[in-house]
N, C-alpha and C positions, 0 to 999 in steps of 0.2 A: 417354160421354166427353169431351162440353161439360163438363158438367155438373162434373165431376172434375178438368179442368184449371182450371173456375175458381175451384170449392172450393183447392187448392192454393194459387192464385197469391196466393185472399184470405186462408191460414193463411200466405202469408209476407210479406204486407204486416203484417198482424198482429201476428209477432214482429218485424217491423221495427221498431214502435212500441215492443211490451214491451219491446226493447232502448236503444231508444234511442242510438240509430246518430245523428243528428242531419246536420252532413255527414260525408259517410265517408270523402274527400278531402282531407280535412284534412291538416295535418303537422304538428299538436299532438303530444308525446308522451305518452305512458301513461306508470301510475305505477313507480316504482322494481321493486313488487313484480311487476309484469307479467312486466319484459323479467330477473327471475332462470329459468335454466334453457334462455335460447332464446342458440347459440352462434354463432359463426364458427368451423371446424374446415379449420385450413390443413394440405395433405393432403404427406407430404415428395417422394410422388412416387419412392421408392430401391425398385420394384420390389414392393413389398409399399405398398398401400395401406390396410396398418391400422396404418403409422406417421404418426400425425399430430399434431399441440399441436391442442388449445381456447384458445377465446379468447372471454370474455363479451364482447357484442355494443354494453353498449354501454362496452368499454374494448380496441377492437381496436390499441390506437399497438403495443403490442408488436410485434405479427408482422409488422411493416416492418423487424426487425431480422432474420426469415429470411424474408424477401423476396425471393428476384433479379428485377437486371432484365431482367425480363420481361413480358408483355404476364399480369393477373394475371385469373383467369373466377372469377367467380363463380356457384358454380349453388345453386336455387334445386326443393328438391323439393316434392310437391302433396300435396293431401290424399291421408292413412291412411299418408303414406308416415314411416318412418325413415331416415336416414342405413345401418343395418344392410339395409334391405333390396335384396333380389336387382335390382329395378330402378335404384335408386341406386348403386350398389356398381359396375352393369357401367357408370353412365354417368361412376363418380369413373376406374376404371380406363383407358378413353380418355381421356378428359382427362390421363392421367397419364400417355399414350403417346408413351414420347419424352423427354418433358422439356419438352416445350414451349414452357408456362406453369407460371406461379406458377400452382396447382388449390385453393381453397377455398370452406370447402362452408357453408349456411348452417341449421345446422341448427333450426328449431323444431317437433319431433317433440311439444315440451309440450302442442301446440296443433294441431299435425295432422290427434290422430287422433279428435279429440271427432266429437262429432256434424257432418254438414258444414256446414249453416247457419250452425251456430258456431266451427264454424273458418272461417269466412270472415271475420265478424268479430273473429275471432282475427290473422285471418292482415292484417288495417288494420292495424290495431296492427304489427303487426311489421314490415307496411312499414315505417311512420314509423320506426323502430329502426334496421330498413336503411338508411333514407337518413341517419340518424343516425351510421350507424355509417362507411359510407362519409365520408360529410362529413368526422368525424376522421381517418379515411384520410391525404382530399387534403390535409387543415391541415397534419397532420405532415410530409409527405414524398411521397405515395403519385401518379405521373404520372396526372390526367386522362384521358390520350390512351391509355394502357395498362390501361382497364378493361371490362371485359365481362359482359357479367350474361347468365344462361342462366334461365331457367323452364320449370318444367312444371307442366302444368295449374292450380292454385292457389297455389302458385308466382308464375304469368306477374303478375298484380295487385301481387303486394310486390314482384317487379322491377320494375316502373312508379313506386314509390311513392321508386326513386331519383333518379328523374327529373327526376318533380313535387315534389318536396320539397328541390331544391338548384337553386345560383345560375348550375348546371356544366351542362358538357353531355356524358349517358356517348356515347361512341363509338357501341357499338349493344346491342342487346338482340338475343337470339333467342328466343324463343318456341314450350313445343314445346305444343304440340294446347294452346291455351288453355282454362279454365274454361268452361263453357256459363254467361253471364248464367242461362237461365232455368230454373235453377235458382237464385239469385240474384240479384232484377233488379233491386235500388237500389243493387250493388256498387259499388264502388270501381274501375276493371277497366285496362288496361292502354290509353294512348291513342298515336296516331300520334306524337306531340310529347316524348314523355318519352326519350327519343335522338333523337342524329344518324341513326342508321338501324338501320331493326327490320326480321327477318325472323325470318315467321310459320311451322311448318311444322304442316298442319292431316294429321289420321289419321281423327278420328274427328269429323265435322260434325257437329250436332245430335244427338251423343250425350251423353256425359260434353266432348266440344268445342263450343267456338265459333262460327257460324253467321256471323258479323260480319266481317270485311276490318280488320284491327289493324295492317298495317303501312304498312311499304313496298314491299315486298316480299312475299307469298305463295304460296306451297309447298304442290300440295297431293297427296300421294300416294295413287298410283291411284284418284285422281278424291276424295280427300280428308276422306270418310266410310268407314262401317262398310260390314260386315265386309272387315277387310283382310285379307291375304291369308293363312292361317292362322289366323284370328278367327272366333272362330260373330258369325255377326250381333246376337241378343240371350240373354243367358240370366239368372240373376240381378244385382239389383243389385248392384252394387258387388262382386259377386265377381269371380276372376283371372278367370274367362274374360270376362266381359261388359264387363269395362277393359280385354283383350287392344288392341283399335284403340286405341283413348286413349292404352296405354303403347308403341302402336308407336313414338310417333315418339321417343322414347326413343329404341328402337335405333336404327333409322335415321340419330341424329344417334352416337349412337354408335359406327357401323362409316361415318359420313361420318368420323370420324377417322383410322380403320385405312384405308380403302379410297378415298379422295375418288372418284378418276376411275370411281365405279362407282353416280354419286349425282346423274347430270346429269338438270335439268328442260330443257326448251324453254320459253319464250314465249308463251302463248296466250290472246287470249278467252275456251276455257270447255273441261269437259272433251271434250264430243263434236267438237269440233274438235283438241283430240288425239288422241283413239281415232280420228279418221278421216283420221289423216299430214295435213293442211288446214293444220301450219303450220312444217313441214319449213322450216327457212331460215333458223327464226329468233330472236332471241335467246337462245343459250342461258349456261347457271349451273350452277356447282358446287352443289351440297346440303350445310346445315350448316356444318361445323367450315371449312373450306374459301369457300361464297360470299361475296358482298361486293359493295356497291354497285351492286346493279339495284334495280326498280322495275316495280310489275307484279305480273301472278301467272301463274304459271309452271308445270310440269306434267309428272312421271314416277310412272312403275313403279317395285315393286319385288315382287322372288319373297318368299316365306317365312324370318323372319332367324330 
């Protein structure tokens, strides 16, 4: 097993060299051909999530004509996903619920469905494009204070670039089970300085999700590790069954939009103390959509969603 791990990391390192990544957190823009097919999709949220308007990521300014005077949520899906995936549509329906926010999806499916290590490299370039698109929107009138970015899995590093590569502060980034750095140890991941407030929902730590604390508030569902209720401990890699716990973070967030009072977390130093009811009376917080400006580690239980 140890030999396999050594070979695995050696392979990743060699691939990194072969692809000549250099400083992956740099903010230089990729060539114009790379951006073709990467889009921002505005959801009309008129009870039909299929009602959308597509804008090229390099020219998002026209979207300002349709944005209403309220917060704008940008959602970024993860590896192997696309706008039509059930997990993504689940989130779109939830974000559109009651039309509380403008809803925009970053569609990078042109690159998200490649082999993981290639998708990660492309994701860093997509992140730079995304940062530029946010900058163009702000330059042309989008209120910075009304920007909210949500990323899932490999979408989380992309979200981080909006903070790294701009001279203004993103108010909030929510990271749904951020991608595990063990799969790509030399990449540019979300940092706690990428937004004024960053909340993380962990559901598959050490699996497809990171073991690292990346935010100002860390929320651990059922301890934050697999198997989440209703999911298997292990299955074929990248199969629907095997990513069940990883995808649960999206399901939890979506449900938190509909039923915020059902997702209350308690601040606690560790999961053992939480399970033994040693944290009664500690600070409590909503999880997901209704969460706001708390700091530290929070634990909560869920059933099968």
